[in-house]
C-alpha positions in Angstrom: 0.3 0.1 -0.1 1.4 3.6 -1.0 0.9 6.5 1.2 -3.0 8.5 -0.2 -1.0 11.8 0.2 3.2 11.6 -1.4 2.9 7.7 -2.8 5.3 6.7 -0.6 5.4 3.0 0.2 4.0 1.7 3.9 5.6 -1.4 5.8 2.1 -2.3 6.0 -1.6 -1.3 4.9 -2.6 1.6 7.0 0.7 2.6 8.5 1.2 6.8 9.1 3.2 7.8 6.5 6.3 9.2 8.6 8.2 11.2 5.0 4.8 13.3 4.3 3.7 13.3 7.8 0.1 11.5 6.6 -2.6 9.1 8.4 -3.8 6.6 6.2 -6.0 5.4 8.9 -8.5 7.3 11.3 -9.9 4.7 13.1 -8.7 0.8 14.4 -10.8 -1.8 16.0 -9.1 -4.7 18.4 -10.5 -7.5 18.9 -8.8 -9.4 21.9 -9.1 -12.7 23.1 -6.7 -14.6 25.7 -4.6 -16.3 22.8 -5.7 -13.8 19.7 -5.7 -9.7 18.9 -7.4 -9.2 15.7 -6.4 -5.2 14.6 -8.9 -3.3 12.1 -7.5 0.0 10.8 -10.5 1.8 8.2 -10.2 5.4 7.0 -13.1 7.3 5.7 -15.3 4.2 7.1 -13.3 1.5 4.7 -11.5 -1.2 6.3 -7.4 -0.9 4.7 -6.3 -3.5 6.9 -6.6 -6.4 9.2 -3.8 -8.1 10.8 -4.3 -10.9 13.4 -1.5 -11.6 16.7 -1.8 -14.9 18.4 -0.2 -16.6 21.3 -0.1 -20.1 22.2 -0.7 -19.4 26.0 -3.1 -21.8 28.0 -4.4 -21.2 31.8 -2.0 -24.3 32.8 1.1 -22.8 31.0 3.7 -21.1 33.7 4.8 -18.8 31.0 0.9 -17.6 30.4 1.1 -14.1 31.8 4.4 -13.4 29.8 3.0 -14.8 26.2 0.1 -12.7 27.3 1.9 -9.5 27.7 3.5 -10.0 24.4 0.3 -10.5 22.9 -0.9 -7.0 24.2 2.4 -5.2 23.2 2.0 -6.4 20.3 -1.9 -5.6 19.6 -0.8 -1.7 21.3 2.3 -1.5 18.6 0.0 -2.5 16.0 -2.5 0.2 16.9 0.7 2.7 17.3 1.5 2.4 13.6 -1.5 3.7 12.4 -2.0 6.6 15.2 -5.6 7.0 14.5 -7.9 9.6 16.2 -10.0 7.1 16.8 -9.5 3.2 18.8 -12.2 0.8 19.3 -12.0 -2.3 21.1 -14.0 -5.5 22.1 -13.6 -8.8 23.6 -12.7 -10.7 26.7 -12.6 -8.0 29.8 -9.0 -8.1 31.6 -7.2 -8.1 28.0 -9.1 -5.3 27.1 -8.4 -3.9 30.3 -4.6 -4.6 29.7 -4.6 -3.1 26.3 -6.2 0.1 27.5 -3.1 0.3 29.7 -0.5 -0.1 27.2 -2.4 2.7 24.7 -2.1 6.4 25.7 -4.9 7.4 23.4 -8.9 6.7 24.8 -10.3 3.3 23.8 -13.9 3.0 23.4 -15.9 -0.2 24.3 -18.0 -1.7 21.2 -20.9 -4.0 21.4 -19.5 -7.7 20.1 -21.7 -7.9 17.1 -21.4 -4.8 15.8 -20.1 -4.8 12.3 -17.1 -2.8 10.6 -19.9 -0.8 9.3 -21.6 0.3 12.2 -18.5 0.2 14.8 -16.8 2.9 12.0 -19.6 5.3 11.2 -19.2 6.2 14.9 -15.8 7.1 14.1 -17.6 10.0 12.2 -19.3 10.9 15.6 -16.8 9.9 18.4 -17.3 11.1 21.4 -15.6 14.3 22.7 -13.6 13.8 25.5 -13.0 16.2 28.8 -9.1 16.5 29.6 -9.7 18.1 33.2 -8.7 16.8 36.3 -11.1 14.7 38.0 -11.6 16.9 41.1 -12.3 19.8 38.3 -15.3 17.2 37.6 -17.2 17.1 41.2 -19.7 19.9 42.0 -23.0 20.4 43.5 -24.7 20.5 46.7 -24.1 17.8 48.7 -20.2 17.5 48.8 -20.4 14.0 51.4 -20.5 10.9 49.7 -20.6 7.3 51.5 -18.1 5.0 51.4 -15.1 7.1 52.9 -12.1 6.5 51.1 -13.6 3.9 48.9 -16.6 6.3 47.9 -13.6 9.1 47.0 -12.3 6.5 45.2 -15.2 5.2 43.7 -16.3 9.2 42.3 -13.0 9.9 41.0 -12.1 7.3 39.4 -15.7 7.9 37.0 -15.0 11.6 37.3 -11.1 10.3 35.3 -12.9 8.6 32.5 -12.7 11.2 29.5 -16.1 10.9 28.3 -17.4 12.5 32.1 -18.2 16.1 31.9 -19.1 16.2 35.3 -20.7 14.5 38.9 -23.2 16.0 40.8 -23.1 14.4 44.5 -27.1 13.3 45.9 -28.4 12.9 48.6 -27.7 9.7 51.1 -30.8 7.5 52.2 -30.0 6.0 55.4 -33.2 4.5 55.6 -31.9 1.3 56.6 -33.6 -0.1 53.5 -30.6 -1.7 51.8 -29.4 -5.3 53.0 -25.3 -5.5 51.5 -22.9 -5.9 53.5 -19.7 -3.6 52.5 -19.4 -1.3 49.8 -20.4 -1.2 46.3 -20.8 1.0 43.3 -22.4 0.9 40.0 -23.5 2.7 37.2 -27.0 2.8 36.1 -28.5 2.7 33.0 -28.5 6.1 30.5 -31.3 8.3 30.2 -32.8 9.4 26.8 -29.6 12.1 26.5 -27.1 9.9 27.6 -26.5 10.5 31.2 -25.8 8.0 34.1 -26.3 7.5 37.5 -23.3 6.6 39.8 -24.7 4.4 42.3 -22.8 3.8 45.8 -23.8 1.3 48.6 -22.2 1.4 51.6 -23.9 -0.9 54.3 -27.5 0.6 54.4 -26.6 3.6 53.1 -27.3 4.2 49.5 -26.5 7.5 47.2 -27.1 8.6 43.7 -24.3 10.4 41.6 -25.7 12.1 38.2 -23.3 11.7 36.2 -23.0 13.8 32.7 -21.2 12.4 29.8 -20.5 13.3 25.7 -22.8 11.2 24.7 -25.4 12.2 23.0 -28.4 9.5 23.0 -29.3 6.4 25.6 -27.2 3.9 22.9 -24.1 6.1 23.3 -24.4 6.7 26.9 -25.0 2.5 27.9 -21.7 2.3 25.4 -20.2 4.6 28.6 -21.8 3.1 31.0 -20.3 -0.3 30.2 -17.2 0.8 30.1 -17.6 2.8 33.2 -18.6 -0.9 35.3 -15.8 -2.4 34.0 -13.5 -0.5 34.8 -14.3 -0.1 38.4 -14.9 -3.6 38.9 -11.6 -4.1 37.8 -10.7 -0.9 40.3 -12.4 -2.8 43.3 -12.0 -6.4 42.5 
């Protein structure tokens, strides 16, 4: 494949051209599992390359951790070669989290059954990223958070997500109706505008915190919700 601007030969289709500093792929989708990763690059909604990275790691393999790190690293390298504006991912949750840790770019999860046309069509409507300190996103008339250190950590964790604009803590319901022991944090279903609720539960106390996102509708809000719940599950595992 040649660069679309200067016609220089590219080592791999969709690679960023270092000769003229031109991107030849504006979006990348990574489908990642413990034994393989498929990296698909697209330009203007059209697929320009597909590359598979594999590993022979198994659960009982003593070198499994090394193999997984290598797999994730190679998949991340494929993404970095393209320098895309948008990165999408789907697959096994642990592997998605590992990949996210390797990439500086914001990564958006997409549905497992979404076609390439659907995924890359969304690249033209990418959710805005709010680059602000998490503390600056937390505000409202209520300043108390339940759960002590865990509650503060959960709220700051959600506030640190790029597609979150603001978190507004709500009143605390300590009516004793709850039956769950310990602390839990979960993001609830998106409303019609794509905004969410962060539900904190600490023993019998419950607090609903409004989460304002950059999502434009319920569908994109649900994508943000799934991503936040995945990261919360890892944070409080």
